[in-house]
C-alpha distance (Angstrom), angle and dihedral (degrees) to the residues before:
residue distance angle dihedral
M1 . . .
T2 3.77 . .
D3 3.85 127.8 .
I4 3.68 122.1 -103.8
S5 3.81 123.8 -145.2
S6 3.89 144.6 -163.6
T7 3.67 134.1 -168.8
A8 3.71 135.4 -159.0
S9 3.76 133.1 -169.3
V10 3.83 111.1 -157.4
A11 3.67 117.2 -162.6
T12 3.92 110.0 -136.0
G13 3.76 137.6 144.1
K14 3.94 84.5 -138.8
P15 3.80 107.2 50.0
A16 3.86 96.0 149.1
R17 3.66 93.3 47.4
Y18 3.76 91.9 52.6
G19 3.80 94.4 43.8
K20 3.78 90.1 51.4
Q21 3.77 93.3 46.8
L22 3.91 94.5 48.5
A23 3.89 91.2 48.7
S24 3.79 91.0 46.0
H25 3.77 95.6 47.0
L26 3.84 98.4 44.5
G27 3.78 88.1 39.7
R28 3.77 89.5 71.6
K29 3.77 87.8 74.6
V30 3.83 103.9 22.0
A31 3.79 138.8 29.7
S32 3.77 112.9 -80.5
E33 3.85 141.2 151.0
W34 3.91 135.0 -164.5
D35 3.87 119.0 -164.6
P36 3.76 106.7 -157.4
E37 3.76 91.5 -168.8
V38 3.84 93.9 62.8
E39 3.74 94.1 21.5
Q40 3.87 92.4 -128.3
G41 3.68 134.9 117.2
W42 3.73 147.5 157.2
I43 3.86 142.3 -135.2
D44 3.74 123.4 -154.7
F45 3.81 119.0 -155.6
P46 3.88 127.4 -153.9
N47 3.84 91.2 -120.0
G48 3.66 90.9 67.0
G49 3.83 95.7 -96.3
R50 3.73 130.7 129.6
A51 3.71 138.0 -159.6
T52 3.80 120.0 -157.0
L53 3.82 116.9 -164.0
A54 3.83 129.5 -162.5
A55 3.87 129.7 175.9
G56 3.66 111.3 -135.1
D57 3.79 133.1 175.6
G58 3.75 100.9 -59.5
V59 3.74 96.1 -21.3
L60 3.74 142.2 80.5
L61 3.81 109.7 -138.1
I62 3.83 115.5 -152.5
A63 3.75 126.7 -177.8
L64 3.84 122.7 -173.1
V65 3.78 126.5 -163.0
A66 3.74 119.7 -173.0
P67 3.82 134.4 170.0
D68 3.93 94.4 -120.1
A69 3.74 143.1 5.2
E70 3.85 94.0 -96.5
A71 3.69 92.5 53.9
L72 3.86 89.4 47.9
D73 3.81 91.3 52.9
R74 3.81 89.4 53.7
L75 3.86 93.8 45.4
E76 3.83 91.0 49.4
E77 3.83 88.8 51.1
V78 3.67 98.4 47.3
V79 3.84 98.7 43.4
G80 3.87 94.5 37.6
R81 3.84 94.1 46.7
H82 3.78 92.1 48.8
L83 3.70 96.1 45.8
V84 3.76 96.1 48.3
R85 3.88 90.6 46.5
F86 3.88 89.9 52.6
G87 3.81 88.4 46.9
A88 3.72 99.0 43.9
Q89 3.76 94.3 119.4
D90 3.82 89.6 53.3
E91 3.85 92.9 43.3
L92 3.75 95.4 -124.9
V93 3.70 117.9 -166.4
C94 3.77 123.2 -158.1
T95 3.75 116.1 -161.6
W96 3.86 117.6 180.0
Q97 3.78 121.7 -145.0
R98 3.88 113.2 -164.2
T99 3.72 117.4 -145.3
D100 3.86 90.2 -142.3
G101 3.70 93.5 61.1
T102 3.75 98.5 -110.4
Q103 3.87 118.0 126.8
G104 3.77 116.8 -85.4
T105 3.81 124.2 -151.0
E106 3.75 128.6 -99.9
H107 3.75 124.4 -142.3
R108 3.87 127.6 -164.2
N109 3.72 136.5 154.8
T110 3.92 108.4 -93.9
E111 3.81 95.0 176.0
D112 3.71 123.5 101.3
């Protein structure tokens, strides 16, 4: 079986801050790292999935790789939900684009 992947480009004025926060928060339960010098990091999940994070110019780039579609669904949910919650004040929107052509998920803050 081959891995399945998904990417998101989350527009934000604070991409490094959110990348660091995501890696740090999820790193309490799984392996993660954020390198502030290159503004990049990763998060390894127990299901064999991995998220890579990179701060760009006005955007946080996230790439997910998972062993199957079910695991990818879960990673999109976990990473997207946490990121949108952290960035509620900035109204972050995380829309996943899957490389296999299937529909990814979208996460946005729906609370007032």
